[in-house]
Biotite code that builds the C-alpha atoms (Angstrom):
import biotite.structure as struc

atoms = struc.array([
    struc.Atom([122.741, 114.946, 72.833], chain_id="A", res_id=1, res_name="MET", atom_name="CA", element="C"),
    struc.Atom([126.049, 113.022, 73.073], chain_id="A", res_id=2, res_name="ILE", atom_name="CA", element="C"),
    struc.Atom([125.714, 109.325, 72.371], chain_id="A", res_id=3, res_name="SER", atom_name="CA", element="C"),
    struc.Atom([127.626, 106.900, 74.607], chain_id="A", res_id=4, res_name="MET", atom_name="CA", element="C"),
    struc.Atom([129.812, 104.429, 72.627], chain_id="A", res_id=5, res_name="PRO", atom_name="CA", element="C"),
    struc.Atom([128.492, 100.863, 72.594], chain_id="A", res_id=6, res_name="ALA", atom_name="CA", element="C"),
    struc.Atom([131.390, 99.421, 74.690], chain_id="A", res_id=7, res_name="PRO", atom_name="CA", element="C"),
    struc.Atom([130.743, 101.992, 77.418], chain_id="A", res_id=8, res_name="LEU", atom_name="CA", element="C"),
    struc.Atom([127.004, 101.272, 77.363], chain_id="A", res_id=9, res_name="ARG", atom_name="CA", element="C"),
    struc.Atom([127.737, 97.560, 77.768], chain_id="A", res_id=10, res_name="ALA", atom_name="CA", element="C"),
    struc.Atom([130.105, 98.236, 80.657], chain_id="A", res_id=11, res_name="ALA", atom_name="CA", element="C"),
    struc.Atom([127.622, 100.550, 82.377], chain_id="A", res_id=12, res_name="ALA", atom_name="CA", element="C"),
    struc.Atom([124.642, 98.205, 82.076], chain_id="A", res_id=13, res_name="ARG", atom_name="CA", element="C"),
    struc.Atom([125.470, 96.010, 85.126], chain_id="A", res_id=14, res_name="PRO", atom_name="CA", element="C"),
    struc.Atom([126.049, 99.106, 87.261], chain_id="A", res_id=15, res_name="ILE", atom_name="CA", element="C"),
    struc.Atom([122.751, 100.678, 86.198], chain_id="A", res_id=16, res_name="VAL", atom_name="CA", element="C"),
    struc.Atom([120.984, 97.347, 86.691], chain_id="A", res_id=17, res_name="GLY", atom_name="CA", element="C"),
    struc.Atom([122.329, 97.127, 90.249], chain_id="A", res_id=18, res_name="PHE", atom_name="CA", element="C"),
    struc.Atom([121.394, 100.718, 91.107], chain_id="A", res_id=19, res_name="ALA", atom_name="CA", element="C"),
    struc.Atom([118.047, 100.697, 89.290], chain_id="A", res_id=20, res_name="LEU", atom_name="CA", element="C"),
    struc.Atom([116.857, 97.075, 89.085], chain_id="A", res_id=21, res_name="PRO", atom_name="CA", element="C"),
    struc.Atom([113.937, 96.122, 86.865], chain_id="A", res_id=22, res_name="SER", atom_name="CA", element="C"),
    struc.Atom([110.666, 95.843, 88.757], chain_id="A", res_id=23, res_name="ARG", atom_name="CA", element="C"),
    struc.Atom([107.365, 94.094, 88.139], chain_id="A", res_id=24, res_name="CYS", atom_name="CA", element="C"),
    struc.Atom([105.051, 96.641, 86.495], chain_id="A", res_id=25, res_name="PRO", atom_name="CA", element="C"),
    struc.Atom([102.189, 95.494, 88.720], chain_id="A", res_id=26, res_name="ALA", atom_name="CA", element="C"),
    struc.Atom([103.611, 95.172, 92.237], chain_id="A", res_id=27, res_name="CYS", atom_name="CA", element="C"),
    struc.Atom([107.133, 96.603, 92.083], chain_id="A", res_id=28, res_name="GLY", atom_name="CA", element="C"),
    struc.Atom([108.967, 93.390, 93.011], chain_id="A", res_id=29, res_name="THR", atom_name="CA", element="C"),
    struc.Atom([112.478, 93.166, 91.537], chain_id="A", res_id=30, res_name="VAL", atom_name="CA", element="C"),
    struc.Atom([112.412, 91.012, 88.370], chain_id="A", res_id=31, res_name="VAL", atom_name="CA", element="C"),
    struc.Atom([114.907, 89.830, 85.784], chain_id="A", res_id=32, res_name="GLU", atom_name="CA", element="C"),
    struc.Atom([114.166, 92.345, 83.023], chain_id="A", res_id=33, res_name="GLY", atom_name="CA", element="C"),
    struc.Atom([112.247, 95.467, 82.039], chain_id="A", res_id=34, res_name="ASP", atom_name="CA", element="C"),
    struc.Atom([108.558, 94.796, 81.459], chain_id="A", res_id=35, res_name="GLY", atom_name="CA", element="C"),
    struc.Atom([108.660, 91.375, 83.080], chain_id="A", res_id=36, res_name="HIS", atom_name="CA", element="C"),
    struc.Atom([106.030, 90.472, 85.653], chain_id="A", res_id=37, res_name="PHE", atom_name="CA", element="C"),
    struc.Atom([106.824, 88.586, 88.831], chain_id="A", res_id=38, res_name="CYS", atom_name="CA", element="C"),
    struc.Atom([105.467, 85.037, 88.969], chain_id="A", res_id=39, res_name="ILE", atom_name="CA", element="C"),
    struc.Atom([102.597, 85.946, 91.294], chain_id="A", res_id=40, res_name="ASP", atom_name="CA", element="C"),
    struc.Atom([101.363, 88.829, 89.135], chain_id="A", res_id=41, res_name="CYS", atom_name="CA", element="C"),
    struc.Atom([101.834, 86.933, 85.867], chain_id="A", res_id=42, res_name="TRP", atom_name="CA", element="C"),
    struc.Atom([99.812, 83.974, 87.108], chain_id="A", res_id=43, res_name="THR", atom_name="CA", element="C"),
    struc.Atom([97.297, 86.405, 88.625], chain_id="A", res_id=44, res_name="GLY", atom_name="CA", element="C"),
    struc.Atom([96.474, 87.748, 85.162], chain_id="A", res_id=45, res_name="LEU", atom_name="CA", element="C"),
    struc.Atom([93.668, 85.977, 83.317], chain_id="A", res_id=46, res_name="ASP", atom_name="CA", element="C"),
    struc.Atom([95.233, 85.502, 79.866], chain_id="A", res_id=47, res_name="HIS", atom_name="CA", element="C"),
    struc.Atom([92.587, 85.331, 77.156], chain_id="A", res_id=48, res_name="LEU", atom_name="CA", element="C"),
    struc.Atom([92.954, 82.893, 74.273], chain_id="A", res_id=49, res_name="ASP", atom_name="CA", element="C"),
    struc.Atom([89.450, 81.472, 73.817], chain_id="A", res_id=50, res_name="GLN", atom_name="CA", element="C"),
    struc.Atom([86.095, 83.066, 73.190], chain_id="A", res_id=51, res_name="GLY", atom_name="CA", element="C"),
    struc.Atom([83.737, 84.075, 70.440], chain_id="A", res_id=52, res_name="CYS", atom_name="CA", element="C"),
    struc.Atom([85.524, 83.879, 67.084], chain_id="A", res_id=53, res_name="ALA", atom_name="CA", element="C"),
    struc.Atom([84.336, 87.377, 66.221], chain_id="A", res_id=54, res_name="ARG", atom_name="CA", element="C"),
    struc.Atom([83.954, 89.594, 69.272], chain_id="A", res_id=55, res_name="CYS", atom_name="CA", element="C"),
    struc.Atom([86.284, 87.575, 71.495], chain_id="A", res_id=56, res_name="GLY", atom_name="CA", element="C"),
    struc.Atom([83.852, 87.527, 74.439], chain_id="A", res_id=57, res_name="GLU", atom_name="CA", element="C"),
    struc.Atom([85.540, 84.997, 76.785], chain_id="A", res_id=58, res_name="PRO", atom_name="CA", element="C"),
    struc.Atom([82.786, 84.335, 79.288], chain_id="A", res_id=59, res_name="SER", atom_name="CA", element="C"),
    struc.Atom([80.654, 82.180, 76.988], chain_id="A", res_id=60, res_name="ILE", atom_name="CA", element="C"),
    struc.Atom([81.443, 78.476, 76.520], chain_id="A", res_id=61, res_name="MET", atom_name="CA", element="C"),
    struc.Atom([81.415, 77.718, 72.800], chain_id="A", res_id=62, res_name="LEU", atom_name="CA", element="C"),
    struc.Atom([81.561, 74.462, 70.880], chain_id="A", res_id=63, res_name="ALA", atom_name="CA", element="C"),
    struc.Atom([84.827, 75.230, 69.065], chain_id="A", res_id=64, res_name="ASP", atom_name="CA", element="C"),
    struc.Atom([87.237, 78.037, 68.192], chain_id="A", res_id=65, res_name="SER", atom_name="CA", element="C"),
    struc.Atom([85.197, 79.051, 65.127], chain_id="A", res_id=66, res_name="ASP", atom_name="CA", element="C"),
    struc.Atom([81.917, 79.450, 66.997], chain_id="A", res_id=67, res_name="SER", atom_name="CA", element="C"),
    struc.Atom([80.125, 82.759, 67.369], chain_id="A", res_id=68, res_name="LEU", atom_name="CA", element="C"),
    struc.Atom([78.326, 83.937, 70.482], chain_id="A", res_id=69, res_name="CYS", atom_name="CA", element="C"),
    struc.Atom([74.588, 84.622, 70.377], chain_id="A", res_id=70, res_name="GLY", atom_name="CA", element="C"),
    struc.Atom([75.113, 88.397, 70.309], chain_id="A", res_id=71, res_name="ALA", atom_name="CA", element="C"),
    struc.Atom([77.320, 88.193, 67.198], chain_id="A", res_id=72, res_name="CYS", atom_name="CA", element="C"),
    struc.Atom([74.879, 85.833, 65.473], chain_id="A", res_id=73, res_name="LEU", atom_name="CA", element="C"),
    struc.Atom([71.972, 88.167, 66.181], chain_id="A", res_id=74, res_name="ALA", atom_name="CA", element="C"),
    struc.Atom([73.746, 91.466, 65.491], chain_id="A", res_id=75, res_name="ASP", atom_name="CA", element="C"),
    struc.Atom([77.274, 91.047, 64.032], chain_id="A", res_id=76, res_name="PRO", atom_name="CA", element="C"),
    struc.Atom([79.665, 93.846, 65.032], chain_id="A", res_id=77, res_name="PRO", atom_name="CA", element="C"),
    struc.Atom([81.228, 95.892, 62.217], chain_id="A", res_id=78, res_name="PRO", atom_name="CA", element="C"),
    struc.Atom([84.757, 94.714, 63.004], chain_id="A", res_id=79, res_name="TYR", atom_name="CA", element="C"),
    struc.Atom([86.110, 91.373, 61.771], chain_id="A", res_id=80, res_name="ALA", atom_name="CA", element="C"),
    struc.Atom([87.623, 90.241, 65.081], chain_id="A", res_id=81, res_name="THR", atom_name="CA", element="C"),
    struc.Atom([88.285, 91.618, 68.563], chain_id="A", res_id=82, res_name="ALA", atom_name="CA", element="C"),
    struc.Atom([90.877, 90.208, 70.951], chain_id="A", res_id=83, res_name="ARG", atom_name="CA", element="C"),
    struc.Atom([92.271, 91.213, 74.340], chain_id="A", res_id=84, res_name="ALA", atom_name="CA", element="C"),
    struc.Atom([95.454, 90.018, 75.998], chain_id="A", res_id=85, res_name="ALA", atom_name="CA", element="C"),
    struc.Atom([93.922, 89.656, 79.466], chain_id="A", res_id=86, res_name="VAL", atom_name="CA", element="C"),
    struc.Atom([90.650, 89.916, 81.331], chain_id="A", res_id=87, res_name="ALA", atom_name="CA", element="C"),
    struc.Atom([90.015, 93.133, 83.230], chain_id="A", res_id=88, res_name="TYR", atom_name="CA", element="C"),
    struc.Atom([90.826, 92.262, 86.833], chain_id="A", res_id=89, res_name="GLY", atom_name="CA", element="C"),
    struc.Atom([92.715, 93.930, 89.664], chain_id="A", res_id=90, res_name="ASP", atom_name="CA", element="C"),
    struc.Atom([96.186, 93.573, 88.138], chain_id="A", res_id=91, res_name="ILE", atom_name="CA", element="C"),
    struc.Atom([95.123, 94.454, 84.588], chain_id="A", res_id=92, res_name="ALA", atom_name="CA", element="C"),
    struc.Atom([93.159, 97.451, 85.874], chain_id="A", res_id=93, res_name="ARG", atom_name="CA", element="C"),
    struc.Atom([96.161, 98.738, 87.818], chain_id="A", res_id=94, res_name="GLY", atom_name="CA", element="C"),
    struc.Atom([98.384, 98.555, 84.743], chain_id="A", res_id=95, res_name="ILE", atom_name="CA", element="C"),
    struc.Atom([95.792, 100.321, 82.558], chain_id="A", res_id=96, res_name="ALA", atom_name="CA", element="C"),
    struc.Atom([95.163, 103.108, 85.072], chain_id="A", res_id=97, res_name="LEU", atom_name="CA", element="C"),
    struc.Atom([98.858, 103.752, 85.731], chain_id="A", res_id=98, res_name="ARG", atom_name="CA", element="C"),
    struc.Atom([99.460, 104.106, 81.999], chain_id="A", res_id=99, res_name="LEU", atom_name="CA", element="C"),
    struc.Atom([96.389, 106.252, 81.478], chain_id="A", res_id=100, res_name="LYS", atom_name="CA", element="C"),
    struc.Atom([96.497, 108.601, 84.452], chain_id="A", res_id=101, res_name="TYR", atom_name="CA", element="C"),
    struc.Atom([99.884, 108.316, 86.203], chain_id="A", res_id=102, res_name="SER", atom_name="CA", element="C"),
    struc.Atom([102.268, 109.036, 83.362], chain_id="A", res_id=103, res_name="GLY", atom_name="CA", element="C"),
    struc.Atom([103.808, 105.550, 83.395], chain_id="A", res_id=104, res_name="ARG", atom_name="CA", element="C"),
    struc.Atom([104.241, 105.580, 79.623], chain_id="A", res_id=105, res_name="ILE", atom_name="CA", element="C"),
    struc.Atom([106.794, 102.751, 79.685], chain_id="A", res_id=106, res_name="GLY", atom_name="CA", element="C"),
    struc.Atom([103.905, 100.415, 80.484], chain_id="A", res_id=107, res_name="LEU", atom_name="CA", element="C"),
    struc.Atom([102.802, 100.767, 76.849], chain_id="A", res_id=108, res_name="ALA", atom_name="CA", element="C"),
    struc.Atom([105.689, 98.467, 75.872], chain_id="A", res_id=109, res_name="ARG", atom_name="CA", element="C"),
    struc.Atom([104.691, 95.931, 78.518], chain_id="A", res_id=110, res_name="THR", atom_name="CA", element="C"),
    struc.Atom([101.109, 95.966, 77.259], chain_id="A", res_id=111, res_name="ILE", atom_name="CA", element="C"),
    struc.Atom([102.199, 95.695, 73.627], chain_id="A", res_id=112, res_name="ALA", atom_name="CA", element="C"),
    struc.Atom([104.355, 92.665, 74.414], chain_id="A", res_id=113, res_name="ALA", atom_name="CA", element="C"),
    struc.Atom([101.358, 90.899, 75.964], chain_id="A", res_id=114, res_name="ALA", atom_name="CA", element="C"),
    struc.Atom([99.185, 91.773, 72.947], chain_id="A", res_id=115, res_name="MET", atom_name="CA", element="C"),
    struc.Atom([101.651, 90.431, 70.372], chain_id="A", res_id=116, res_name="GLN", atom_name="CA", element="C"),
    struc.Atom([100.246, 86.892, 70.387], chain_id="A", res_id=117, res_name="ARG", atom_name="CA", element="C"),
    struc.Atom([96.961, 88.267, 69.041], chain_id="A", res_id=118, res_name="HIS", atom_name="CA", element="C"),
    struc.Atom([98.699, 90.088, 66.173], chain_id="A", res_id=119, res_name="MET", atom_name="CA", element="C"),
    struc.Atom([99.426, 86.932, 64.188], chain_id="A", res_id=120, res_name="ALA", atom_name="CA", element="C"),
    struc.Atom([98.447, 87.080, 60.491], chain_id="A", res_id=121, res_name="ARG", atom_name="CA", element="C"),
    struc.Atom([98.008, 90.868, 60.700], chain_id="A", res_id=122, res_name="LEU", atom_name="CA", element="C"),
    struc.Atom([101.487, 91.820, 59.504], chain_id="A", res_id=123, res_name="ASP", atom_name="CA", element="C"),
    struc.Atom([100.117, 93.671, 56.485], chain_id="A", res_id=124, res_name="ASP", atom_name="CA", element="C"),
    struc.Atom([97.607, 95.716, 58.498], chain_id="A", res_id=125, res_name="ALA", atom_name="CA", element="C"),
    struc.Atom([97.908, 99.374, 59.451], chain_id="A", res_id=126, res_name="LEU", atom_name="CA", element="C"),
    struc.Atom([97.793, 100.204, 63.176], chain_id="A", res_id=127, res_name="LEU", atom_name="CA", element="C"),
    struc.Atom([95.278, 102.878, 64.157], chain_id="A", res_id=128, res_name="ILE", atom_name="CA", element="C"),
    struc.Atom([94.879, 103.920, 67.813], chain_id="A", res_id=129, res_name="PRO", atom_name="CA", element="C"),
    struc.Atom([91.502, 104.907, 69.184], chain_id="A", res_id=130, res_name="VAL", atom_name="CA", element="C"),
    struc.Atom([91.872, 108.703, 69.256], chain_id="A", res_id=131, res_name="PRO", atom_name="CA", element="C"),
    struc.Atom([91.391, 111.140, 72.115], chain_id="A", res_id=132, res_name="LEU", atom_name="CA", element="C"),
    struc.Atom([89.877, 114.564, 71.654], chain_id="A", res_id=133, res_name="HIS", atom_name="CA", element="C"),
    struc.Atom([92.506, 117.327, 71.608], chain_id="A", res_id=134, res_name="ARG", atom_name="CA", element="C"),
    struc.Atom([91.237, 118.710, 74.926], chain_id="A", res_id=135, res_name="ARG", atom_name="CA", element="C"),
    struc.Atom([91.836, 115.350, 76.591], chain_id="A", res_id=136, res_name="ARG", atom_name="CA", element="C"),
    struc.Atom([95.342, 115.152, 75.132], chain_id="A", res_id=137, res_name="ILE", atom_name="CA", element="C"),
    struc.Atom([96.107, 118.696, 76.331], chain_id="A", res_id=138, res_name="TRP", atom_name="CA", element="C"),
    struc.Atom([95.120, 117.665, 79.840], chain_id="A", res_id=139, res_name="GLY", atom_name="CA", element="C"),
    struc.Atom([96.814, 114.242, 79.904], chain_id="A", res_id=140, res_name="ARG", atom_name="CA", element="C"),
    struc.Atom([99.744, 114.969, 77.636], chain_id="A", res_id=141, res_name="GLY", atom_name="CA", element="C"),
    struc.Atom([99.437, 111.818, 75.537], chain_id="A", res_id=142, res_name="TYR", atom_name="CA", element="C"),
    struc.Atom([97.064, 109.209, 74.145], chain_id="A", res_id=143, res_name="ASN", atom_name="CA", element="C"),
    struc.Atom([97.676, 105.838, 75.808], chain_id="A", res_id=144, res_name="GLN", atom_name="CA", element="C"),
    struc.Atom([96.297, 103.940, 72.791], chain_id="A", res_id=145, res_name="ALA", atom_name="CA", element="C"),
    struc.Atom([98.777, 105.735, 70.527], chain_id="A", res_id=146, res_name="ALA", atom_name="CA", element="C"),
    struc.Atom([101.653, 104.758, 72.830], chain_id="A", res_id=147, res_name="LEU", atom_name="CA", element="C"),
    struc.Atom([100.568, 101.107, 72.657], chain_id="A", res_id=148, res_name="ILE", atom_name="CA", element="C"),
    struc.Atom([100.209, 101.269, 68.874], chain_id="A", res_id=149, res_name="ALA", atom_name="CA", element="C"),
    struc.Atom([103.680, 102.802, 68.559], chain_id="A", res_id=150, res_name="ARG", atom_name="CA", element="C"),
    struc.Atom([105.145, 100.020, 70.705], chain_id="A", res_id=151, res_name="ALA", atom_name="CA", element="C"),
    struc.Atom([103.387, 97.384, 68.583], chain_id="A", res_id=152, res_name="LEU", atom_name="CA", element="C"),
    struc.Atom([104.743, 98.947, 65.388], chain_id="A", res_id=153, res_name="ALA", atom_name="CA", element="C"),
    struc.Atom([108.313, 98.759, 66.699], chain_id="A", res_id=154, res_name="GLY", atom_name="CA", element="C"),
    struc.Atom([110.785, 99.679, 63.978], chain_id="A", res_id=155, res_name="ASP", atom_name="CA", element="C"),
    struc.Atom([108.121, 99.524, 61.254], chain_id="A", res_id=156, res_name="ASP", atom_name="CA", element="C"),
    struc.Atom([106.786, 103.058, 61.606], chain_id="A", res_id=157, res_name="SER", atom_name="CA", element="C"),
    struc.Atom([105.247, 102.867, 58.117], chain_id="A", res_id=158, res_name="GLU", atom_name="CA", element="C"),
    struc.Atom([102.382, 100.757, 59.461], chain_id="A", res_id=159, res_name="LYS", atom_name="CA", element="C"),
    struc.Atom([101.497, 103.310, 62.160], chain_id="A", res_id=160, res_name="LEU", atom_name="CA", element="C"),
    struc.Atom([98.712, 105.809, 61.401], chain_id="A", res_id=161, res_name="ARG", atom_name="CA", element="C"),
    struc.Atom([98.289, 108.264, 64.280], chain_id="A", res_id=162, res_name="LEU", atom_name="CA", element="C"),
    struc.Atom([96.199, 110.932, 62.517], chain_id="A", res_id=163, res_name="GLU", atom_name="CA", element="C"),
    struc.Atom([94.006, 108.781, 60.280], chain_id="A", res_id=164, res_name="THR", atom_name="CA", element="C"),
    struc.Atom([91.160, 108.520, 62.773], chain_id="A", res_id=165, res_name="LEU", atom_name="CA", element="C"),
    struc.Atom([90.264, 111.565, 64.869], chain_id="A", res_id=166, res_name="ILE", atom_name="CA", element="C"),
    struc.Atom([87.802, 112.264, 67.650], chain_id="A", res_id=167, res_name="ARG", atom_name="CA", element="C"),
    struc.Atom([85.817, 115.049, 66.032], chain_id="A", res_id=168, res_name="ALA", atom_name="CA", element="C"),
    struc.Atom([83.805, 115.912, 69.117], chain_id="A", res_id=169, res_name="LYS", atom_name="CA", element="C"),
    struc.Atom([84.509, 115.754, 72.811], chain_id="A", res_id=170, res_name="SER", atom_name="CA", element="C"),
    struc.Atom([82.673, 113.003, 74.652], chain_id="A", res_id=171, res_name="THR", atom_name="CA", element="C"),
    struc.Atom([82.000, 112.596, 78.371], chain_id="A", res_id=172, res_name="PRO", atom_name="CA", element="C"),
    struc.Atom([84.039, 110.154, 80.444], chain_id="A", res_id=173, res_name="VAL", atom_name="CA", element="C"),
    struc.Atom([82.471, 106.761, 79.727], chain_id="A", res_id=174, res_name="LEU", atom_name="CA", element="C"),
    struc.Atom([83.424, 105.118, 83.014], chain_id="A", res_id=175, res_name="ARG", atom_name="CA", element="C"),
    struc.Atom([80.341, 103.984, 84.891], chain_id="A", res_id=176, res_name="GLY", atom_name="CA", element="C"),
    struc.Atom([78.040, 104.158, 81.864], chain_id="A", res_id=177, res_name="MET", atom_name="CA", element="C"),
    struc.Atom([76.106, 101.153, 80.619], chain_id="A", res_id=178, res_name="GLY", atom_name="CA", element="C"),
    struc.Atom([76.312, 99.882, 77.045], chain_id="A", res_id=179, res_name="ALA", atom_name="CA", element="C"),
    struc.Atom([73.399, 101.946, 75.692], chain_id="A", res_id=180, res_name="LYS", atom_name="CA", element="C"),
    struc.Atom([74.653, 105.171, 77.257], chain_id="A", res_id=181, res_name="ALA", atom_name="CA", element="C"),
    struc.Atom([78.120, 104.552, 75.824], chain_id="A", res_id=182, res_name="ARG", atom_name="CA", element="C"),
    struc.Atom([76.701, 104.017, 72.339], chain_id="A", res_id=183, res_name="GLU", atom_name="CA", element="C"),
    struc.Atom([74.837, 107.308, 72.567], chain_id="A", res_id=184, res_name="GLN", atom_name="CA", element="C"),
    struc.Atom([77.881, 109.154, 73.909], chain_id="A", res_id=185, res_name="ALA", atom_name="CA", element="C"),
    struc.Atom([80.212, 108.119, 71.053], chain_id="A", res_id=186, res_name="VAL", atom_name="CA", element="C"),
    struc.Atom([77.691, 108.490, 68.226], chain_id="A", res_id=187, res_name="ARG", atom_name="CA", element="C"),
    struc.Atom([79.206, 110.796, 65.603], chain_id="A", res_id=188, res_name="GLY", atom_name="CA", element="C"),
    struc.Atom([82.352, 111.274, 67.665], chain_id="A", res_id=189, res_name="ALA", atom_name="CA", element="C"),
    struc.Atom([84.869, 109.866, 65.172], chain_id="A", res_id=190, res_name="PHE", atom_name="CA", element="C"),
    struc.Atom([85.908, 110.896, 61.670], chain_id="A", res_id=191, res_name="ALA", atom_name="CA", element="C"),
    struc.Atom([88.537, 110.275, 58.982], chain_id="A", res_id=192, res_name="VAL", atom_name="CA", element="C"),
    struc.Atom([89.912, 113.555, 57.557], chain_id="A", res_id=193, res_name="PRO", atom_name="CA", element="C"),
    struc.Atom([89.566, 113.936, 53.789], chain_id="A", res_id=194, res_name="ASP", atom_name="CA", element="C"),
    struc.Atom([93.337, 113.900, 53.321], chain_id="A", res_id=195, res_name="ALA", atom_name="CA", element="C"),
    struc.Atom([93.632, 110.527, 55.084], chain_id="A", res_id=196, res_name="ARG", atom_name="CA", element="C"),
    struc.Atom([90.920, 108.535, 53.354], chain_id="A", res_id=197, res_name="ARG", atom_name="CA", element="C"),
    struc.Atom([93.012, 107.278, 50.435], chain_id="A", res_id=198, res_name="ALA", atom_name="CA", element="C"),
    struc.Atom([95.564, 105.634, 52.740], chain_id="A", res_id=199, res_name="GLU", atom_name="CA", element="C"),
    struc.Atom([93.021, 103.258, 54.283], chain_id="A", res_id=200, res_name="ILE", atom_name="CA", element="C"),
    struc.Atom([91.045, 102.420, 51.149], chain_id="A", res_id=201, res_name="ARG", atom_name="CA", element="C"),
    struc.Atom([91.187, 98.669, 50.562], chain_id="A", res_id=202, res_name="GLY", atom_name="CA", element="C"),
    struc.Atom([93.502, 98.111, 53.555], chain_id="A", res_id=203, res_name="ARG", atom_name="CA", element="C"),
    struc.Atom([93.224, 95.881, 56.589], chain_id="A", res_id=204, res_name="ARG", atom_name="CA", element="C"),
    struc.Atom([93.328, 97.912, 59.789], chain_id="A", res_id=205, res_name="LEU", atom_name="CA", element="C"),
    struc.Atom([93.994, 97.079, 63.430], chain_id="A", res_id=206, res_name="VAL", atom_name="CA", element="C"),
    struc.Atom([92.263, 99.389, 65.886], chain_id="A", res_id=207, res_name="LEU", atom_name="CA", element="C"),
    struc.Atom([94.315, 99.640, 69.089], chain_id="A", res_id=208, res_name="ILE", atom_name="CA", element="C"),
    struc.Atom([92.983, 100.517, 72.544], chain_id="A", res_id=209, res_name="ASP", atom_name="CA", element="C"),
    struc.Atom([93.827, 99.873, 76.173], chain_id="A", res_id=210, res_name="ASP", atom_name="CA", element="C"),
    struc.Atom([90.511, 98.457, 77.422], chain_id="A", res_id=211, res_name="VAL", atom_name="CA", element="C"),
    struc.Atom([87.482, 96.969, 75.657], chain_id="A", res_id=212, res_name="TYR", atom_name="CA", element="C"),
    struc.Atom([84.390, 97.535, 77.789], chain_id="A", res_id=213, res_name="THR", atom_name="CA", element="C"),
    struc.Atom([81.017, 97.434, 76.025], chain_id="A", res_id=214, res_name="SER", atom_name="CA", element="C"),
    struc.Atom([82.492, 97.678, 72.527], chain_id="A", res_id=215, res_name="GLY", atom_name="CA", element="C"),
    struc.Atom([80.672, 100.956, 71.799], chain_id="A", res_id=216, res_name="ALA", atom_name="CA", element="C"),
    struc.Atom([83.879, 102.865, 71.022], chain_id="A", res_id=217, res_name="THR", atom_name="CA", element="C"),
    struc.Atom([85.398, 100.065, 68.936], chain_id="A", res_id=218, res_name="ALA", atom_name="CA", element="C"),
    struc.Atom([82.211, 99.651, 66.915], chain_id="A", res_id=219, res_name="LYS", atom_name="CA", element="C"),
    struc.Atom([81.831, 103.388, 66.302], chain_id="A", res_id=220, res_name="ALA", atom_name="CA", element="C"),
    struc.Atom([85.449, 103.613, 65.106], chain_id="A", res_id=221, res_name="CYS", atom_name="CA", element="C"),
    struc.Atom([85.141, 100.510, 62.910], chain_id="A", res_id=222, res_name="ALA", atom_name="CA", element="C"),
    struc.Atom([81.990, 101.816, 61.221], chain_id="A", res_id=223, res_name="ARG", atom_name="CA", element="C"),
    struc.Atom([83.699, 105.085, 60.296], chain_id="A", res_id=224, res_name="VAL", atom_name="CA", element="C"),
    struc.Atom([86.801, 103.327, 58.950], chain_id="A", res_id=225, res_name="LEU", atom_name="CA", element="C"),
    struc.Atom([84.738, 100.883, 56.880], chain_id="A", res_id=226, res_name="LEU", atom_name="CA", element="C"),
    struc.Atom([82.550, 103.690, 55.578], chain_id="A", res_id=227, res_name="ARG", atom_name="CA", element="C"),
    struc.Atom([85.662, 105.315, 54.142], chain_id="A", res_id=228, res_name="HIS", atom_name="CA", element="C"),
    struc.Atom([86.899, 102.234, 52.337], chain_id="A", res_id=229, res_name="GLY", atom_name="CA", element="C"),
    struc.Atom([88.803, 100.012, 54.775], chain_id="A", res_id=230, res_name="ALA", atom_name="CA", element="C"),
    struc.Atom([88.694, 96.357, 53.707], chain_id="A", res_id=231, res_name="ALA", atom_name="CA", element="C"),
    struc.Atom([88.301, 95.121, 57.285], chain_id="A", res_id=232, res_name="GLU", atom_name="CA", element="C"),
    struc.Atom([88.941, 96.255, 60.831], chain_id="A", res_id=233, res_name="VAL", atom_name="CA", element="C"),
    struc.Atom([90.330, 94.137, 63.658], chain_id="A", res_id=234, res_name="HIS", atom_name="CA", element="C"),
    struc.Atom([90.302, 95.298, 67.285], chain_id="A", res_id=235, res_name="VAL", atom_name="CA", element="C"),
    struc.Atom([93.180, 94.571, 69.656], chain_id="A", res_id=236, res_name="ARG", atom_name="CA", element="C"),
    struc.Atom([93.516, 95.749, 73.252], chain_id="A", res_id=237, res_name="CYS", atom_name="CA", element="C"),
    struc.Atom([95.178, 95.054, 76.569], chain_id="A", res_id=238, res_name="TRP", atom_name="CA", element="C"),
    struc.Atom([92.195, 94.095, 78.735], chain_id="A", res_id=239, res_name="ALA", atom_name="CA", element="C"),
    struc.Atom([88.565, 93.160, 78.300], chain_id="A", res_id=240, res_name="ARG", atom_name="CA", element="C"),
    struc.Atom([85.809, 93.874, 80.800], chain_id="A", res_id=241, res_name="VAL", atom_name="CA", element="C"),
    struc.Atom([83.396, 90.924, 81.173], chain_id="A", res_id=242, res_name="PRO", atom_name="CA", element="C"),
    struc.Atom([80.117, 91.417, 79.321], chain_id="A", res_id=243, res_name="ALA", atom_name="CA", element="C"),
    struc.Atom([78.081, 91.369, 82.532], chain_id="A", res_id=244, res_name="HIS", atom_name="CA", element="C"),
    struc.Atom([80.208, 94.133, 84.085], chain_id="A", res_id=245, res_name="ASP", atom_name="CA", element="C"),
    struc.Atom([80.408, 96.762, 81.324], chain_id="A", res_id=246, res_name="ASP", atom_name="CA", element="C"),
    struc.Atom([80.058, 99.699, 83.728], chain_id="A", res_id=247, res_name="ALA", atom_name="CA", element="C"),
    struc.Atom([83.208, 98.763, 85.649], chain_id="A", res_id=248, res_name="ALA", atom_name="CA", element="C"),
    struc.Atom([85.613, 100.845, 83.579], chain_id="A", res_id=249, res_name="TYR", atom_name="CA", element="C"),
])
């Protein structure tokens, strides 16, 4: 492939921008730059910054930022923290579904940009996407969580671990299942290959996914990673489904 010299790229940029203007990833309105939302869609997203200090559940009013919800006090999840950029609503759902099923892979960068504020103090952690089974990848062509993880890694590809966690068995589509059914469906589904175990031993890990629903997948992945020596696992995702609506996605 022939590379265009930098001066020519700079000269061509206004022409390309005029012919192919940047559009809001949610509604398609022309916006000022790639990955930017229009004002209406940006304000229509429910940005999540408060919730349980551990699981991140936003729908429970807590005394302070270090408080745990009742569920985490009664049965602490295996991961250290879980955070989502936005709540799972109409706009967030549209973005997630277009990335997942419509081949809009550029949306992974938009999602990663929104997730960056929850990556503070995790600079030393390895990024591990929630894996898809090979049959699912053959059908879809890509793993949306891996695309998001790659975008979060940016130029630091050394922190990206795409083959460390695998989905050892195919699982049914979880959409529409309740929490208990999801837990049963993902039981024993994930594994760390023998050749990959040394690279996570004693390390902090960030598990990346597009949507956090009941937490069954995140918990199953975290347990496997901790069992094979990870120091701690943090969960980061684009959108979180409210606890009372865990069958919505």
